[in-house]
Backbone as a printed PyTorch tensor [residue, N CA C, xyz], in Angstrom:
tensor([[[139.4400,  43.9230, 140.2850],
         [140.2240,  43.7210, 141.4920],
         [141.6940,  43.6120, 141.1230]],

        [[142.5830,  43.7010, 142.0750],
         [144.0090,  43.6200, 141.8020],
         [144.6720,  44.9560, 142.0510]],

        [[144.6680,  45.8230, 141.0370],
         [145.2760,  47.1290, 141.2510],
         [144.2980,  48.0080, 142.0110]],

        [[144.8120,  49.0020, 142.6470],
         [143.9830,  49.9110, 143.4330],
         [143.2950,  50.8930, 142.4890]],

        [[141.9640,  50.9100, 142.4450],
         [141.2860,  51.8460, 141.5560],
         [141.6090,  53.2890, 141.9390]],

        [[141.7190,  54.1500, 140.9620],
         [142.0690,  55.5460, 141.2310],
         [141.0170,  56.5360, 140.7670]],

        [[140.1590,  56.1630, 139.8570],
         [139.2200,  57.1460, 139.3210],
         [137.8270,  56.5490, 139.2380]],

        [[136.8260,  57.4220, 139.2850],
         [135.4430,  57.0250, 139.0530],
         [134.8300,  56.2640, 140.2150]],

        [[133.4940,  56.2670, 140.2480],
         [132.7620,  55.4960, 141.2340],
         [132.6830,  56.1920, 142.5830]],

        [[131.6140,  55.8960, 143.2950],
         [131.3790,  56.5370, 144.5800],
         [132.3400,  56.0620, 145.6590]],

        [[132.9610,  54.9150, 145.4700],
         [133.9070,  54.4070, 146.4730],
         [135.2240,  55.1620, 146.4490]],

        [[135.4150,  56.0380, 145.4810],
         [136.7020,  56.7140, 145.3570],
         [137.0290,  57.5670, 146.5700]],

        [[136.0240,  58.1640, 147.2190],
         [136.3440,  58.9500, 148.4140],
         [136.8140,  58.0430, 149.5450]],

        [[136.2960,  56.8150, 149.6060],
         [136.7390,  55.8620, 150.6200],
         [138.1740,  55.4300, 150.3250]],

        [[138.4200,  55.0680, 149.0780],
         [139.7600,  54.6460, 148.6780],
         [140.7590,  55.7820, 148.8980]],

        [[140.3610,  57.0080, 148.5680],
         [141.2510,  58.1600, 148.7710],
         [141.5730,  58.3490, 150.2530]],

        [[140.5850,  58.1750, 151.1400],
         [140.8200,  58.3220, 152.5860],
         [141.8010,  57.2540, 153.0770]],

        [[141.6610,  56.0390, 152.5690],
         [142.5750,  54.9620, 152.9630],
         [143.9840,  55.2560, 152.4610]],

        [[144.0860,  55.6040, 151.1820],
         [145.3970,  55.8880, 150.5980],
         [146.0870,  57.0450, 151.3230]],

        [[145.3350,  58.0910, 151.6400],
         [145.9040,  59.2540, 152.3280],
         [146.5170,  58.8500, 153.6640]],

        [[145.7740,  58.0400, 154.4170],
         [146.2890,  57.6010, 155.7190],
         [147.4950,  56.6910, 155.5470]],

        [[147.4120,  55.7180, 154.6610],
         [148.4960,  54.7460, 154.5150],
         [149.7460,  55.3650, 153.8980]],

        [[149.5730,  56.4480, 153.1520],
         [150.7470,  57.1630, 152.6450],
         [151.5380,  57.8000, 153.7910]],

        [[150.8410,  58.1090, 154.8980],
         [151.4820,  58.7060, 156.0710],
         [152.1180,  57.6600, 156.9830]],

        [[151.6120,  56.4190, 156.9230],
         [152.1010,  55.3630, 157.8100],
         [150.9700,  54.4090, 158.1440]],

        [[151.1230,  53.6230, 159.2230],
         [150.0820,  52.6630, 159.5930],
         [148.7480,  53.3390, 159.9070]],

        [[147.6650,  52.5970, 159.7670],
         [146.3270,  53.1070, 160.0590],
         [146.2430,  53.4940, 161.5290]],

        [[145.5900,  54.6270, 161.7900],
         [145.4110,  55.1460, 163.1480],
         [143.9180,  55.3170, 163.4200]],

        [[143.5770,  55.6190, 164.6740],
         [142.1800,  55.9290, 165.0130],
         [141.6690,  57.0840, 164.1630]],

        [[142.4890,  58.1090, 164.0210],
         [142.0910,  59.2800, 163.2370],
         [141.8800,  58.9110, 161.7650]],

        [[142.7610,  58.0860, 161.2310],
         [142.6130,  57.6340, 159.8530],
         [141.3580,  56.8140, 159.6600]],

        [[141.0630,  55.9330, 160.6270],
         [139.8320,  55.1330, 160.5370],
         [138.5960,  56.0100, 160.6060]],

        [[138.6620,  57.0700, 161.3860],
         [137.5260,  58.0020, 161.4530],
         [137.2810,  58.6270, 160.0830]],

        [[138.3460,  58.9540, 159.3520],
         [138.1850,  59.4930, 157.9940],
         [137.5560,  58.4510, 157.0690]],

        [[137.9680,  57.2060, 157.1990],
         [137.3910,  56.1300, 156.3710],
         [135.9140,  55.9410, 156.7300]],

        [[135.5990,  55.9740, 158.0250],
         [134.1970,  55.8520, 158.4710],
         [133.3390,  56.9600, 157.8510]],

        [[133.8390,  58.1870, 157.9330],
         [133.0950,  59.3170, 157.3700],
         [132.8910,  59.1500, 155.8650]],

        [[133.9470,  58.7100, 155.1800],
         [133.8560,  58.5190, 153.7300],
         [132.8310,  57.4350, 153.3860]],

        [[132.7890,  56.3530, 154.1710],
         [131.7800,  55.3070, 153.9410],
         [130.3700,  55.8500, 154.1730]],

        [[130.1850,  56.6160, 155.2420],
         [128.8640,  57.1900, 155.5230],
         [128.4340,  58.1480, 154.4180]],

        [[129.3480,  58.9910, 153.9450],
         [129.0160,  59.9300, 152.8660],
         [128.6770,  59.1800, 151.5810]],

        [[129.4220,  58.1210, 151.2990],
         [129.1520,  57.3100, 150.1090],
         [127.7540,  56.7060, 150.2020]],

        [[127.4180,  56.1870, 151.3700],
         [126.0880,  55.5930, 151.5660],
         [125.0040,  56.6680, 151.4110]],

        [[125.1920,  57.8340, 152.0330],
         [124.2030,  58.9150, 151.9380],
         [124.0260,  59.4020, 150.5030]],

        [[125.1080,  59.3520, 149.7130],
         [125.0550,  59.7920, 148.3170],
         [124.6040,  58.6750, 147.3780]],

        [[123.9250,  57.6900, 147.9170],
         [123.3460,  56.5830, 147.1600],
         [124.3710,  55.5750, 146.6400]],

        [[125.5530,  55.5400, 147.2530],
         [126.5020,  54.4870, 146.9130],
         [125.9270,  53.1560, 147.3460]],

        [[126.3840,  52.0930, 146.7770],
         [125.9390,  50.7330, 147.0950],
         [124.5000,  50.4670, 146.6750]],

        [[123.9090,  51.3240, 145.8410],
         [122.4840,  51.1790, 145.5470],
         [122.1410,  49.8610, 144.8660]],

        [[123.0720,  49.2600, 144.1420],
         [122.7340,  48.0010, 143.4780],
         [122.5680,  46.8580, 144.4730]],

        [[123.0660,  47.0220, 145.7050],
         [122.8900,  45.9650, 146.7040],
         [121.4120,  45.7780, 147.0250]],

        [[120.6690,  46.8820, 147.1340],
         [119.2590,  46.7890, 147.4690],
         [118.4150,  46.2190, 146.3280]],

        [[118.9370,  46.2190, 145.1240],
         [118.1740,  45.7700, 143.9620],
         [118.5200,  44.3470, 143.5510]],

        [[119.0280,  43.5700, 144.4630],
         [119.5200,  42.2520, 144.0900],
         [119.3610,  41.2780, 145.2410]],

        [[119.0780,  40.0280, 144.9120],
         [119.0560,  38.9770, 145.9390],
         [120.4470,  38.3580, 146.0040]],

        [[121.0020,  38.3090, 147.1990],
         [122.3330,  37.7490, 147.3920],
         [122.2240,  36.4280, 148.1200]],

        [[123.0070,  35.4620, 147.6970],
         [123.1250,  34.2080, 148.4390],
         [124.0510,  34.4670, 149.6250]],

        [[123.8180,  33.8250, 150.7710],
         [124.7220,  33.9960, 151.9030],
         [126.1590,  33.6550, 151.4940]],

        [[127.1060,  34.4690, 151.9490],
         [128.5040,  34.2000, 151.6360],
         [129.3500,  35.4500, 151.6990]],

        [[130.5880,  35.2950, 151.2650],
         [131.5590,  36.3900, 151.2360],
         [131.9180,  36.6500, 149.7820]],

        [[131.8900,  37.9230, 149.3820],
         [132.1400,  38.3060, 147.9960],
         [133.2700,  39.3320, 147.9570]],

        [[134.3790,  38.9710, 147.3270],
         [135.4900,  39.8950, 147.1670],
         [135.1680,  40.8380, 146.0180]],

        [[135.1270,  42.1320, 146.2940],
         [134.7950,  43.0830, 145.2280],
         [135.8040,  44.2060, 145.0910]],

        [[136.8240,  44.2320, 145.9350],
         [137.8600,  45.2560, 145.8220],
         [139.1430,  44.6800, 146.4030]],

        [[140.2180,  44.7320, 145.6280],
         [141.5130,  44.2830, 146.1230],
         [142.5480,  45.2640, 145.6230]],

        [[143.2700,  45.8520, 146.5530],
         [144.2800,  46.8430, 146.2070],
         [145.6530,  46.2900, 146.5620]],

        [[146.3260,  45.7280, 145.5820],
         [147.6560,  45.1670, 145.8260],
         [148.6450,  46.2380, 146.2630]],

        [[148.4860,  47.4410, 145.7390],
         [149.4080,  48.5360, 146.0370],
         [149.4640,  48.8510, 147.5320]],

        [[148.2990,  48.8400, 148.2010],
         [148.2180,  49.1770, 149.6230],
         [147.8330,  47.9780, 150.4960]],

        [[147.4420,  46.8710, 149.8790],
         [147.1620,  45.6430, 150.6120],
         [145.7490,  45.4790, 151.1330]],

        [[144.8810,  46.4760, 150.9910],
         [143.5390,  46.3330, 151.5630],
         [142.5790,  45.6630, 150.5800]],

        [[141.5080,  45.1090, 151.1450],
         [140.4680,  44.4570, 150.3430],
         [139.1020,  44.9420, 150.8050]],

        [[138.1300,  44.8450, 149.9350],
         [136.7380,  45.1460, 150.2590],
         [135.8960,  43.9230, 149.9780]],

        [[135.0930,  43.5360, 150.9560],
         [134.2610,  42.3420, 150.8020],
         [132.8240,  42.6370, 151.1830]],

        [[131.9260,  42.1260, 150.3780],
         [130.5080,  42.1560, 150.6890],
         [130.2060,  40.8670, 151.4470]],

        [[129.5110,  40.9880, 152.5680],
         [129.1520,  39.7980, 153.3480],
         [127.6430,  39.7290, 153.4620]],

        [[127.1150,  38.5420, 153.1980],
         [125.6800,  38.3120, 153.2780],
         [125.4570,  37.2900, 154.3890]],

        [[124.7100,  37.7220, 155.4230],
         [124.4910,  36.9380, 156.6350],
         [123.0900,  36.3350, 156.5990]],

        [[122.9870,  35.0120, 156.7060],
         [121.6650,  34.3850, 156.7510],
         [121.1780,  34.3080, 158.1940]],

        [[119.8810,  34.0590, 158.3640],
         [119.3040,  33.9500, 159.7090],
         [120.0850,  32.9430, 160.5270]],

        [[120.4120,  33.3390, 161.7680],
         [121.1130,  32.4430, 162.6840],
         [122.6220,  32.3930, 162.4970]],

        [[123.1480,  33.0140, 161.4680],
         [124.5920,  32.9660, 161.2140],
         [125.3370,  33.8840, 162.1710]],

        [[126.4710,  33.3990, 162.6820],
         [127.3120,  34.1940, 163.5900],
         [128.7530,  33.7350, 163.4500]],

        [[129.6680,  34.6510, 163.6960],
         [131.0840,  34.2980, 163.7420],
         [131.4140,  33.8600, 165.1580]],

        [[132.5180,  33.1620, 165.3490],
         [133.0120,  32.9770, 166.7160],
         [133.6380,  34.2890, 167.1830]],

        [[134.0110,  34.3780, 168.4500],
         [134.7880,  35.5270, 168.9330],
         [136.1270,  35.4570, 168.2090]],

        [[136.5210,  36.5750, 167.6060],
         [137.7370,  36.5600, 166.7910],
         [138.3440,  37.9550, 166.6930]],

        [[139.5490,  38.0140, 166.1470],
         [140.1480,  39.2860, 165.7780],
         [140.6730,  39.1560, 164.3520]],

        [[141.0750,  40.2730, 163.7750],
         [141.5500,  40.2700, 162.3910],
         [143.0540,  40.4410, 162.2780]],

        [[143.6770,  41.0060, 163.3000],
         [145.0940,  41.2870, 163.2030],
         [145.3960,  42.4220, 162.2330]],

        [[144.3660,  43.1930, 161.8860],
         [144.5230,  44.3540, 161.0180],
         [143.3440,  45.2850, 161.2500]],

        [[143.4470,  46.4960, 160.7480],
         [142.3490,  47.4510, 160.8520],
         [141.2060,  47.0090, 159.9430]],

        [[140.0210,  47.4600, 160.2920],
         [138.8490,  47.1470, 159.4800],
         [137.7990,  48.2370, 159.6580]],

        [[136.9730,  48.3900, 158.6440],
         [135.8620,  49.3250, 158.6850],
         [134.7180,  48.6560, 157.9390]],

        [[133.5130,  48.7130, 158.4910],
         [132.3880,  48.0520, 157.8280],
         [131.1440,  48.9110, 157.9240]],

        [[130.2840,  48.7530, 156.9140],
         [129.0120,  49.4710, 156.8790],
         [127.8990,  48.4670, 156.6160]],

        [[126.7940,  48.6210, 157.3300],
         [125.6290,  47.7590, 157.1210],
         [124.8270,  48.3390, 155.9590]],

        [[124.5100,  47.4990, 154.9940],
         [123.7970,  47.9460, 153.7980],
         [122.3530,  47.4900, 153.7560]],

        [[122.0420,  46.4040, 154.4200],
         [120.6710,  45.9080, 154.3960],
         [120.3630,  45.1660, 155.6840]],

        [[119.2130,  45.4740, 156.2840],
         [118.7440,  44.8800, 157.5280],
         [119.6890,  45.1980, 158.6770]],

        [[119.9300,  44.2450, 159.6010],
         [120.7230,  44.5530, 160.7960],
         [121.6680,  43.4140, 161.1490]],

        [[122.8180,  43.7990, 161.7330],
         [123.7190,  42.8330, 162.3370],
         [123.9180,  43.2280, 163.7980]],

        [[124.3170,  42.2660, 164.5990],
         [124.6230,  42.5160, 166.0080],
         [126.1210,  42.2860, 166.1780]],

        [[126.7880,  43.2210, 166.8380],
         [128.2260,  43.0990, 167.0870],
         [128.4600,  43.1620, 168.5880]],

        [[129.1870,  42.1770, 169.0910],
         [129.5990,  42.1610, 170.4890],
         [131.1100,  42.3510, 170.5060]],

        [[131.5660,  43.3940, 171.2060],
         [133.0000,  43.6840, 171.2990],
         [133.5110,  43.2070, 172.6480]],

        [[134.7650,  42.7490, 172.6550],
         [135.3790,  42.1800, 173.8430],
         [136.7060,  42.8660, 174.1340]],

        [[137.0870,  42.8640, 175.4290],
         [138.4510,  43.2780, 175.7520],
         [139.3500,  42.1130, 175.3630]],

        [[140.5970,  42.4120, 175.1590],
         [141.5100,  41.4240, 174.5730],
         [142.1270,  40.5020, 175.6200]],

        [[141.3210,  39.9770, 176.5370],
         [141.8450,  39.0050, 177.4930],
         [142.1350,  37.6930, 176.7840]],

        [[143.3650,  37.2570, 176.8240],
         [143.7590,  36.0460, 176.0940],
         [143.0690,  34.8010, 176.6380]],

        [[142.8520,  34.7410, 177.9480],
         [142.2590,  33.5520, 178.5510],
         [140.7380,  33.5490, 178.4830]],

        [[140.1340,  34.7020, 178.7610],
         [138.6770,  34.7770, 178.7800],
         [138.2450,  36.2040, 178.4300]],

        [[137.9840,  36.4600, 177.1490],
         [137.5660,  37.8130, 176.7570],
         [136.2770,  38.2190, 177.4710]],

        [[136.2130,  39.4760, 177.8850],
         [135.0210,  39.9840, 178.5570],
         [134.3080,  40.9800, 177.6600]],

        [[132.9870,  40.9420, 177.6990],
         [132.1780,  41.8260, 176.8690],
         [132.4120,  43.2700, 177.2910]],

        [[132.6920,  44.1130, 176.3050],
         [132.8770,  45.5370, 176.5230],
         [131.6430,  46.2970, 176.0710]],

        [[131.0730,  45.8620, 174.9270],
         [129.9440,  46.5900, 174.3560],
         [129.1940,  45.6660, 173.4020]],

        [[127.8770,  45.8400, 173.3720],
         [127.0270,  45.1380, 172.4090],
         [126.2110,  46.1830, 171.6740]],

        [[125.9940,  45.9540, 170.3990],
         [125.1790,  46.8900, 169.6450],
         [124.5220,  46.2330, 168.4520]],

        [[123.3630,  46.7570, 168.1060],
         [122.6660,  46.3380, 166.8850],
         [122.8350,  47.4790, 165.8990]],

        [[123.2970,  47.1510, 164.7070],
         [123.6150,  48.1480, 163.7020],
         [122.7500,  47.9170, 162.4680]],

        [[122.1700,  49.0150, 161.9820],
         [121.2760,  48.9380, 160.8340],
         [121.8470,  49.6480, 159.6280]],

        [[121.0340,  49.7500, 158.6200],
         [121.4480,  50.3040, 157.3370],
         [122.0850,  51.6840, 157.4980]],

        [[123.3030,  51.8160, 156.9680],
         [124.0370,  53.0670, 157.0270],
         [124.9490,  53.2070, 158.2310]],

        [[124.8410,  52.3100, 159.2120],
         [125.7240,  52.3720, 160.3820],
         [127.1040,  51.8450, 160.0120]],

        [[128.1450,  52.5240, 160.5230],
         [129.5270,  52.1710, 160.2160],
         [130.2620,  51.8400, 161.5110]],

        [[131.0590,  50.7930, 161.4830],
         [131.8820,  50.3880, 162.6190],
         [133.3300,  50.3350, 162.1540]],

        [[134.2550,  50.4850, 163.0930],
         [135.6620,  50.3320, 162.7480],
         [136.3760,  49.5850, 163.8680]],

        [[137.4480,  48.9130, 163.5000],
         [138.2190,  48.0960, 164.4280],
         [139.6970,  48.3680, 164.2060]],

        [[140.4360,  48.5050, 165.3050],
         [141.8630,  48.7680, 165.2060],
         [142.6000,  47.9560, 166.2690]],

        [[143.4390,  47.0070, 165.8470],
         [144.1880,  46.2340, 166.8330],
         [145.2710,  47.0940, 167.4870]],

        [[145.8290,  46.6930, 168.6050],
         [145.6120,  45.3860, 169.2040],
         [144.4400,  45.3410, 170.1720]],

        [[143.9790,  46.4800, 170.6580],
         [142.9630,  46.4440, 171.7120],
         [141.5330,  46.5240, 171.2130]],

        [[141.3180,  46.9630, 169.9960],
         [139.9530,  47.2460, 169.5790],
         [139.4120,  46.3770, 168.4730]],

        [[139.8930,  45.1380, 168.3440],
         [139.3480,  44.3610, 167.2260],
         [138.8640,  42.9650, 167.6070]],

        [[138.6960,  42.6750, 168.8980],
         [138.1490,  41.3800, 169.3020],
         [136.6320,  41.5200, 169.3500]],

        [[135.9290,  40.6840, 168.5710],
         [134.4860,  40.8490, 168.4320],
         [133.8150,  39.5920, 167.8850]],

        [[132.5070,  39.6420, 167.8790],
         [131.6650,  38.5920, 167.2960],
         [130.5890,  39.3140, 166.4980]],

        [[130.2820,  38.8210, 165.3040],
         [129.2530,  39.4220, 164.4540],
         [128.1810,  38.3780, 164.2030]],

        [[126.9160,  38.8120, 164.2260],
         [125.8290,  37.8800, 163.9330],
         [124.6840,  38.5800, 163.2260]],

        [[123.9470,  37.7880, 162.4590],
         [122.7460,  38.2750, 161.7920],
         [121.7540,  38.6850, 162.8740]],

        [[121.0280,  39.7820, 162.6360],
         [120.0670,  40.2100, 163.6490],
         [118.6400,  40.3260, 163.1250]],

        [[118.4500,  40.8070, 161.8830],
         [117.0710,  40.9430, 161.4000],
         [116.9970,  40.7810, 159.8900]],

        [[115.7950,  40.4620, 159.4400],
         [115.5360,  40.2780, 158.0170],
         [115.8590,  38.8560, 157.5850]],

        [[115.4580,  38.5240, 156.3520],
         [115.7730,  37.1970, 155.8250],
         [117.2820,  37.0090, 155.7470]],

        [[117.9660,  38.0910, 155.3940],
         [119.4180,  38.1030, 155.4070],
         [119.8680,  39.5410, 155.6110]],

        [[121.0780,  39.6970, 156.0840],
         [121.6540,  41.0340, 156.2780],
         [122.8670,  41.1430, 155.3570]],

        [[123.1400,  42.3670, 154.9080],
         [124.2710,  42.6000, 154.0080],
         [125.1480,  43.7040, 154.5940]],

        [[126.4570,  43.4600, 154.6060],
         [127.4070,  44.4680, 155.0690],
         [128.6190,  44.4690, 154.1390]],

        [[129.2780,  45.6290, 154.0670],
         [130.4830,  45.7760, 153.2620],
         [131.6390,  46.0480, 154.2070]],

        [[132.7130,  45.2530, 154.0890],
         [133.8500,  45.3130, 155.0050],
         [135.1090,  45.6600, 154.2340]],

        [[135.8950,  46.5720, 154.7750],
         [137.2120,  46.8680, 154.2270],
         [138.2260,  46.4250, 155.2800]],

        [[139.1520,  45.5730, 154.8690],
         [140.1960,  45.0680, 155.7620],
         [141.5540,  45.5660, 155.2990]],

        [[142.4600,  45.7550, 156.2360],
         [143.8010,  46.2320, 155.9190],
         [144.6710,  45.2130, 155.2090]],

        [[144.1860,  44.0030, 155.0810],
         [144.9090,  42.9460, 154.3670],
         [143.8920,  41.8940, 153.9170]],

        [[144.3180,  41.0390, 153.0040],
         [143.4410,  39.9330, 152.6060],
         [143.2750,  39.0180, 153.8120]],

        [[142.0590,  38.5920, 154.0500],
         [141.7570,  37.8170, 155.2540],
         [141.9600,  36.3210, 155.0190]],

        [[143.2130,  35.8890, 155.0660],
         [143.5230,  34.4710, 154.8990],
         [143.6590,  33.7740, 156.2590]],

        [[143.7590,  34.5530, 157.3430],
         [143.8290,  34.0030, 158.6950],
         [143.2670,  35.0230, 159.6840]],

        [[142.8820,  34.5330, 160.8300],
         [142.5430,  35.3750, 161.9660],
         [142.8040,  34.5650, 163.2300]],

        [[142.5360,  35.1580, 164.3740],
         [142.6290,  34.4220, 165.6280],
         [141.2140,  34.2400, 166.1470]],

        [[140.9090,  33.0290, 166.5960],
         [139.5800,  32.6840, 167.0930],
         [139.7150,  32.2520, 168.5450]],

        [[138.7650,  32.7160, 169.3690],
         [138.7760,  32.3270, 170.7780],
         [138.1360,  30.9540, 170.9350]],

        [[138.8630,  30.0550, 171.6030],
         [138.3560,  28.7130, 171.9100],
         [138.3430,  28.5950, 173.4290]],

        [[137.1410,  28.4410, 174.0430],
         [137.0810,  28.3300, 175.5080],
         [138.0140,  27.2280, 176.0200]],

        [[138.7720,  27.5550, 177.0490],
         [139.7110,  26.6050, 177.6340],
         [141.0770,  26.6140, 176.9630]],

        [[141.1520,  27.1640, 175.7480],
         [142.4300,  27.2000, 175.0270],
         [142.9200,  28.6190, 174.7800]],

        [[142.0330,  29.5930, 174.8590],
         [142.3970,  30.9680, 174.5280],
         [142.2940,  31.2000, 173.0290]],

        [[143.0660,  32.1530, 172.5280],
         [143.0310,  32.4740, 171.1020],
         [143.9810,  31.5550, 170.3350]],

        [[143.4970,  31.0250, 169.2270],
         [144.3260,  30.1990, 168.3580],
         [144.2760,  30.7860, 166.9550]],

        [[145.3550,  30.6010, 166.2100],
         [145.3780,  31.0670, 164.8250],
         [144.5100,  30.1570, 163.9870]],

        [[143.7360,  30.7630, 163.1300],
         [142.7580,  30.0520, 162.3220],
         [143.0200,  30.3640, 160.8570]],

        [[143.3290,  29.3390, 160.0990],
         [143.4900,  29.5210, 158.6540],
         [142.0860,  29.6160, 158.0740]],

        [[141.7480,  30.7600, 157.5170],
         [140.4110,  30.9420, 156.9630],
         [140.3190,  30.2820, 155.6040]],

        [[139.1670,  29.7210, 155.3730],
         [138.9290,  29.2220, 154.0280],
         [138.9430,  30.4210, 153.1040]],

        [[139.6950,  30.3300, 152.0740],
         [139.6950,  31.4310, 151.1150],
         [138.5530,  31.1910, 150.1390]],

        [[137.5040,  30.5810, 150.6950],
         [136.3240,  30.3150, 149.9040],
         [135.4470,  31.5550, 149.8990]],

        [[135.6120,  32.3550, 148.9050],
         [134.7250,  33.4780, 148.7080],
         [134.5680,  33.6530, 147.2180]],

        [[133.5320,  34.3230, 146.8620],
         [133.2660,  34.5560, 145.4580],
         [133.9560,  35.8450, 145.0460]],

        [[134.7790,  35.7430, 144.0280],
         [135.3890,  36.9420, 143.4610],
         [134.4090,  37.4490, 142.4190]],

        [[133.8620,  38.6180, 142.6720],
         [132.8810,  39.1640, 141.7470],
         [133.5430,  39.5420, 140.4310]],

        [[132.8630,  39.2800, 139.3200],
         [133.3990,  39.7380, 138.0370],
         [133.5990,  41.2510, 138.0790]],

        [[134.5850,  41.7600, 137.3380],
         [134.9250,  43.1800, 137.3970],
         [133.7260,  44.0640, 137.1260]],

        [[132.8810,  43.6750, 136.1740],
         [131.7070,  44.4980, 135.8490],
         [130.7700,  44.5790, 137.0590]],

        [[130.5460,  43.4720, 137.7470],
         [129.6680,  43.4660, 138.9280],
         [130.2920,  44.3070, 140.0370]],

        [[131.6030,  44.1700, 140.2540],
         [132.2890,  44.9680, 141.2650],
         [132.1500,  46.4450, 140.9670]],

        [[132.3150,  46.8130, 139.7050],
         [132.2000,  48.2160, 139.3210],
         [130.7900,  48.7390, 139.5860]],

        [[129.7640,  47.8930, 139.3270],
         [128.3930,  48.3140, 139.6100],
         [128.1780,  48.4850, 141.1090]],

        [[128.7170,  47.5540, 141.8950],
         [128.5610,  47.6320, 143.3440],
         [129.2470,  48.8850, 143.8900]],

        [[130.4250,  49.1580, 143.3780],
         [131.2110,  50.2600, 143.9020],
         [130.8880,  51.5840, 143.2160]],

        [[129.9640,  51.5660, 142.2640],
         [129.5990,  52.8020, 141.5350],
         [128.7270,  53.6940, 142.3830]]])
């Protein structure tokens, strides 16, 4: 982690799609579509295969950090009953489900009372993307299996987000930077 990887590994097409877009300027819908496609192709080409061969403890695992462009990649392991509050990221994001299923509820960005726009259950190989300001208010929850695993790429390190609090609207939330930084060898295996 740290510098942006440039060679080797199946994640390189994803990293290349991100770099290509960010070299042109801020992330766009079209750029996110390229990242989504690259994640799907990586998954179809057996990327992330070590995830299926391992038991993960519930939590957040940092496995990619690109200081040059500011984006990070995190593996998230969701235990039964786990859910986020309604929140946004304040940056673009793209995620792929690697094991079992998660449920995502998307909301319109009403500051006082967000309204549900769409609900979906996403399984292995499904990719979602989020782009602020209008398309990143959502809630994620575990949906099936003993645990679910997803890989998320964020446009910045997630040290804060905004969380919806009924009666108060959205408030800034300092996120615990409590996540496991995977050793470089493990990250390389995951991203291989």
